[in-house]
C-alpha positions as CSV (number, residue, x, y, z in Angstrom):
1,M,-55.7,-31.2,11.3
2,Q,-52.3,-32.0,11.3
3,N,-51.2,-30.9,8.1
4,R,-53.5,-27.2,8.9
5,H,-51.2,-26.7,12.1
6,L,-47.8,-27.4,10.0
7,V,-49.2,-24.6,8.0
8,L,-49.5,-22.4,10.3
9,I,-46.1,-22.9,11.6
10,V,-44.0,-22.8,8.2
11,L,-45.6,-20.5,6.1
12,P,-44.7,-17.3,8.6
13,S,-41.6,-18.3,8.7
14,I,-41.4,-18.5,4.5
15,I,-43.0,-14.8,4.7
16,L,-40.2,-13.5,7.0
17,G,-37.3,-15.5,4.9
18,L,-38.6,-13.7,1.9
19,W,-38.8,-9.9,3.8
20,C,-35.2,-10.2,4.8
21,V,-33.9,-11.3,1.2
22,P,-33.9,-7.5,0.2
23,L,-32.3,-6.6,3.7
24,M,-29.8,-9.3,3.5
25,A,-28.5,-7.9,0.2
26,Q,-27.9,-4.6,1.6
27,L,-25.7,-6.8,4.1
28,V,-23.0,-7.9,1.7
29,P,-20.7,-5.2,0.8
30,D,-19.4,-3.9,3.7
31,Y,-20.9,-7.0,6.7
32,R,-23.3,-4.6,8.7
33,W,-26.4,-3.7,9.7
34,P,-27.5,-0.4,6.7
35,T,-28.7,1.3,10.0
36,Q,-27.3,2.5,13.4
37,S,-27.7,5.3,15.9
38,Y,-25.4,7.2,17.8
39,E,-24.9,8.1,21.1
40,E,-24.7,12.0,21.9
41,G,-22.3,13.7,23.8
42,W,-18.6,14.4,24.3
43,T,-16.7,13.3,27.3
44,P,-13.6,15.7,28.2
45,L,-10.1,13.5,28.0
46,F,-7.9,16.4,29.2
47,N,-8.5,18.9,31.6
48,G,-6.4,21.5,30.3
49,Q,-4.1,21.7,33.6
50,D,-2.4,18.6,34.4
51,L,-2.5,14.4,33.2
52,Q,-5.3,13.4,35.6
53,G,-7.3,10.1,33.7
54,W,-3.9,9.6,31.6
55,V,-1.1,6.6,32.8
56,V,2.9,7.2,31.1
57,Y,4.6,4.3,30.3
58,L,8.4,4.7,28.6
59,R,11.3,2.7,27.5
60,A,14.1,2.3,29.7
61,E,17.8,2.9,29.1
62,D,17.8,-0.7,29.5
63,G,15.1,-1.7,27.0
64,S,12.1,-2.4,29.4
65,T,9.1,-0.6,30.2
66,K,8.2,0.5,33.1
67,R,5.0,2.8,34.1
68,F,5.0,6.2,35.7
69,L,2.8,8.6,37.3
70,P,2.4,11.6,35.8
71,E,4.2,14.1,38.3
72,D,7.1,11.4,38.5
73,Q,8.2,12.1,34.7
74,S,8.6,14.4,32.3
75,T,8.7,13.5,28.9
76,F,5.0,14.4,28.7
77,S,3.8,18.0,30.7
78,V,1.0,20.4,30.3
79,E,1.9,23.7,29.5
80,D,-0.5,26.7,28.8
81,G,-3.7,24.5,28.4
82,L,-1.9,21.8,25.9
83,I,0.2,18.7,26.7
84,A,4.0,18.4,25.4
85,A,5.6,15.4,24.9
86,T,9.6,15.9,24.7
87,G,9.8,13.0,22.1
88,D,12.5,11.2,24.6
89,P,12.4,8.7,26.1
90,R,9.8,6.9,23.6
91,G,6.5,5.9,25.3
92,C,2.9,6.6,25.6
93,L,0.1,8.5,27.2
94,R,-2.8,6.2,27.8
95,T,-6.3,6.1,28.6
96,M,-6.9,4.6,31.9
97,D,-10.2,3.1,29.7
98,V,-10.4,0.6,27.5
99,Y,-12.9,1.6,24.0
100,D,-14.5,-0.1,20.9
101,N,-16.8,1.4,19.1
102,F,-15.7,5.1,19.4
103,V,-14.6,8.3,17.4
104,F,-11.4,10.0,18.9
105,H,-10.7,13.6,19.0
106,V,-7.8,15.2,19.4
107,E,-5.3,17.9,17.9
108,I,-1.8,17.5,16.8
109,R,1.4,19.8,16.4
110,F,4.9,19.7,15.9
111,P,6.7,23.0,17.1
112,G,10.4,22.1,15.7
113,G,9.9,21.2,12.5
114,K,8.4,17.6,10.7
115,G,7.2,15.6,13.4
116,N,6.2,11.9,13.8
117,T,3.8,10.9,16.8
118,G,0.7,8.4,16.5
119,V,-2.9,8.2,17.6
120,L,-2.2,4.1,19.0
121,I,-5.5,2.3,19.3
122,Y,-6.8,-1.4,20.8
123,C,-3.3,-0.9,22.6
124,Q,-3.3,-4.3,24.9
125,K,-0.4,-4.0,27.1
126,D,1.9,-1.2,28.5
127,E,5.1,-1.6,26.5
128,V,6.8,0.2,24.3
129,W,5.6,-0.7,21.7
130,P,2.2,-2.5,22.2
131,T,0.5,-4.8,20.5
132,A,-1.9,-2.6,18.9
133,V,-3.5,-0.5,15.5
134,E,-1.6,2.9,14.4
135,C,-3.0,5.9,13.3
136,Q,-0.5,7.7,12.1
137,G,1.0,11.0,12.9
138,Y,4.3,11.4,11.2
139,N,3.7,14.6,9.2
140,D,4.6,12.8,5.4
141,H,1.8,10.2,6.2
142,M,-0.6,11.2,8.5
143,G,-3.7,9.6,8.8
144,R,-2.5,6.2,7.5
145,I,-3.6,2.8,9.5
146,F,-1.5,-0.1,10.1
147,P,-1.4,-3.1,12.7
148,I,1.7,-3.1,14.6
149,N,3.0,-5.7,17.0
150,G,1.6,-9.0,16.1
151,S,-2.3,-7.1,15.2
152,T,-4.1,-7.5,12.0
153,L,-6.4,-5.6,9.8
154,E,-7.1,-5.1,6.3
155,G,-6.8,-1.6,3.8
156,G,-5.3,1.0,6.1
157,E,-3.5,3.2,3.0
158,M,-3.6,6.8,2.7
159,I,-6.1,8.0,0.5
160,H,-5.2,11.7,0.5
161,F,-2.6,13.7,1.9
162,A,-4.2,16.3,4.2
163,A,-1.3,17.4,7.1
164,N,-1.1,21.0,7.7
165,P,2.4,22.3,7.6
166,P,5.2,21.9,10.7
167,G,4.5,24.2,13.4
168,E,0.4,24.2,12.0
169,W,-2.3,22.3,14.3
170,N,-3.8,19.4,12.6
171,T,-7.5,18.2,13.7
172,Y,-7.2,14.2,14.3
173,E,-10.1,12.3,14.7
174,V,-10.7,8.2,14.6
175,Y,-13.9,6.6,13.9
176,S,-13.7,2.9,15.4
177,E,-16.8,0.6,14.4
178,E,-16.4,-3.1,15.6
179,G,-12.8,-2.7,14.1
180,R,-13.5,-1.2,10.9
181,I,-11.1,2.3,11.6
182,T,-11.7,5.9,9.6
183,T,-8.7,8.2,9.7
184,V,-10.1,11.6,9.7
185,V,-7.7,14.9,9.4
186,N,-8.0,18.2,8.8
187,G,-11.7,17.3,7.8
188,K,-10.5,15.0,5.0
189,V,-11.0,11.2,5.6
190,V,-7.4,9.6,4.8
191,G,-7.6,6.3,6.0
192,L,-10.0,3.5,5.6
193,A,-9.3,0.2,7.3
194,S,-11.5,-2.5,8.1
195,N,-11.2,-6.2,10.0
196,A,-9.1,-5.3,12.8
197,D,-7.9,-8.0,15.2
198,P,-7.8,-6.4,18.3
199,H,-10.7,-4.5,18.4
200,I,-11.1,-3.0,21.7
201,G,-8.2,-1.9,24.4
202,Y,-6.5,1.4,25.5
203,I,-5.6,4.5,23.3
204,C,-2.4,6.5,23.7
205,L,-0.9,9.2,21.9
206,Q,3.4,8.7,21.1
207,S,6.3,10.2,22.8
208,E,8.4,9.1,19.3
209,G,11.7,11.0,18.4
210,V,10.5,14.8,18.8
211,P,8.8,17.2,20.1
212,V,5.1,17.0,19.7
213,E,2.0,19.2,21.2
214,F,-1.8,17.7,21.7
215,R,-4.9,19.6,22.6
216,N,-8.3,19.5,23.2
217,I,-8.5,15.8,23.4
218,K,-11.8,14.3,23.9
219,I,-13.8,10.7,22.9
220,K,-17.2,9.6,22.1
221,R,-18.9,6.5,23.0
222,Y,-21.4,4.9,21.0
223,T,-23.2,1.4,20.5
224,P,-23.8,0.7,17.0
225,A,-28.2,-0.5,16.3
226,H,-26.4,-3.4,14.0
227,H,-23.6,-5.9,14.6
228,M,-21.1,-6.2,12.3
229,R,-21.1,-10.1,10.5
230,S,-17.6,-11.5,10.1
231,K,-16.4,-11.9,6.7
232,P,-17.6,-14.2,4.7
233,K,-15.6,-17.5,4.0
234,D,-14.4,-18.6,0.9
């Protein structure tokens, strides 16, 4: 009887293990489950009228970082249904919420020639500049992904150049899923990165030396139906 009970206990475990082998083999290349689901619906982050829902912080003359109410500064303002940043002083417009798994959408234009800005994700603290991952907005490198001030990641170099000429709007999307990041500029995949650390935080738009405009800012949170596995150790 004891042997019979042992077989009844062990046999289902063996069958389950054999069934899992093909599935686990699918996971090895990118460390993810093969299926996922998305929650529908976008949440607007900009109402087209004011900076409600945003926090502004800028670099002060002494090099420190100072936080402002939107109405108490002039670096970021709303004009004709879009957000205009002067570029000076340098600083950020950041979300009030933190995000991990999301799709972030913004349209970017440099009205005065080639310009520089960035979409900072996973921002940890209000400082110029924070520990974060930068999704580059500079005209010549738009879509490149790289870590700043202590963050880390793998990959991130540009696959394509996809930015429109200065003066034209660029559609910019950032896809984030448990430390995996993809940038899509004007409908083309430009940057791919993985194993970002940290991989949760605020999202910021930069004022970085030149005038820049933003519009149609929205976000879609989603919950993966899988959990990413950490990179196997050698």
